C-alpha positions in Angstrom: 5.9 -10.7 -5.9 4.8 -14.3 -5.7 1.3 -15.5 -6.1 -0.6 -17.1 -3.1 -3.3 -19.7 -4.0 -5.7 -19.9 -1.1 -7.4 -23.3 -0.8 -9.5 -25.3 1.7 -9.4 -29.1 2.0 -11.4 -31.9 3.5 -9.4 -34.4 5.5 -11.2 -37.7 5.6 -9.2 -40.5 7.2 -10.7 -44.0 7.5 -8.8 -47.1 8.5 -5.5 -45.3 8.5 -6.0 -44.1 4.9 -6.8 -40.6 3.6 -9.2 -39.8 0.8 -7.6 -38.3 -2.2 -9.1 -37.3 -5.6 -7.6 -36.8 -9.1 -9.3 -34.1 -11.2 -10.0 -34.8 -14.8 -7.1 -34.1 -17.1 -4.5 -34.2 -14.2 -2.0 -36.8 -13.3 -1.7 -36.0 -9.7 -4.0 -36.7 -6.7 -5.0 -34.0 -4.2 -6.7 -33.8 -0.9 -10.4 -32.9 -1.9 -11.3 -29.3 -1.8 -10.5 -26.2 -3.8 -10.1 -22.5 -4.1 -12.2 -19.9 -2.3 -14.7 -17.9 -4.5 -15.0 -14.2 -3.6 -15.6 -13.5 0.1 -16.5 -17.2 1.0 -15.4 -18.3 4.4 -13.4 -21.5 4.8 -16.5 -23.4 5.8 -18.5 -22.1 2.8 -15.7 -23.0 0.4 -15.3 -26.5 2.0 -19.0 -27.3 1.8 -19.3 -26.1 -1.8 -16.2 -27.8 -3.1 -16.9 -31.2 -1.5 -20.4 -31.2 -2.9 -19.1 -30.3 -6.3 -16.3 -32.9 -6.3 -17.6 -35.9 -4.3 -21.4 -35.4 -4.3 -21.7 -35.5 -0.5 -23.0 -32.9 2.0 -20.6 -32.1 4.8 -22.2 -31.5 8.2 -21.1 -28.0 8.9 -21.5 -28.3 12.6 -18.9 -31.1 12.8 -16.2 -29.2 10.9 -12.9 -28.9 12.8 -9.8 -27.1 11.7 -6.8 -29.5 11.8 -4.1 -27.3 10.3 -3.0 -24.9 7.6 -0.1 -25.7 5.4 1.9 -23.7 2.8 4.3 -24.9 0.1 5.6 -23.9 -3.3 3.7 -25.0 -6.3 6.2 -27.0 -8.4 4.6 -26.5 -11.8 4.0 -22.8 -11.6 6.8 -20.3 -12.2 7.8 -17.4 -10.0 7.6 -19.0 -6.6 3.9 -19.4 -6.5 2.7 -20.7 -3.1 -0.4 -22.6 -2.1 -2.0 -22.3 1.3 -4.3 -25.2 2.3 -6.6 -24.8 5.3 -7.6 -28.3 6.3 -10.8 -29.5 8.1 -12.3 -32.7 9.1 -16.1 -33.0 9.0 -18.7 -35.7 9.0 -20.8 -36.2 5.8 -24.2 -37.4 4.5 -24.5 -39.3 1.3 -22.4 -41.7 -0.7 -19.0 -40.7 -1.9 -18.9 -40.6 -5.7 -16.8 -38.8 -8.3 -18.4 -35.9 -10.1 -17.9 -34.5 -13.6 -14.8 -32.6 -12.2 -13.1 -35.7 -10.7 -11.7 -38.6 -12.7 -11.1 -40.9 -9.7 -10.8 -41.0 -5.9 -8.7 -43.4 -3.8 -7.7 -44.0 -0.2 -3.9 -43.3 0.3 -1.5 -44.5 3.0 1.7 -42.8 3.9 3.4 -44.9 1.2 1.5 -42.9 -1.4 2.9 -39.6 -0.2 4.9 -39.1 -3.4 1.7 -39.1 -5.5 0.4 -35.8 -4.0 1.7 -32.2 -4.2 4.2 -30.8 -1.7 1.5 -29.0 0.4 -0.5 -32.2 0.7 2.7 -34.0 1.7 3.0 -31.8 4.8 -0.4 -32.9 5.9 0.6 -36.6 5.3 3.6 -36.0 7.5 1.5 -34.7 10.4 -1.1 -37.4 10.0 1.7 -40.0 10.1 3.3 -38.4 13.2 -0.1 -38.4 15.0 -0.6 -42.1 14.2 -3.7 -41.4 12.0 -2.1 -42.4 8.7 -0.7 -45.9 8.1 
């Protein structure tokens, strides 16, 4: 039986580029967000993770689900899958990396190969909709 990793991610696109973050000790960038803790809802997970990672407060009332994606996790054995529920939302504050995040950057579609397979599915949809350069 394969493992399913349940995550929630914040989709922030500005000027045709999407915000991505690289956790400390990792070589790969991800869409900001993370794993659910206990019985947290998607929104609770999203608000907590983005505050922890990027030091901003998402405005809960502006959160909109934009899609859910599933893909294999290439560096985990046994066919582990990740599910990423993606939301847009406005925020308050200034984006800044936290102690968990080494760096953040704005990616275009040309950077698609620098993110994991599940994130690449989101990149494909954003490109198809004209939102990602």
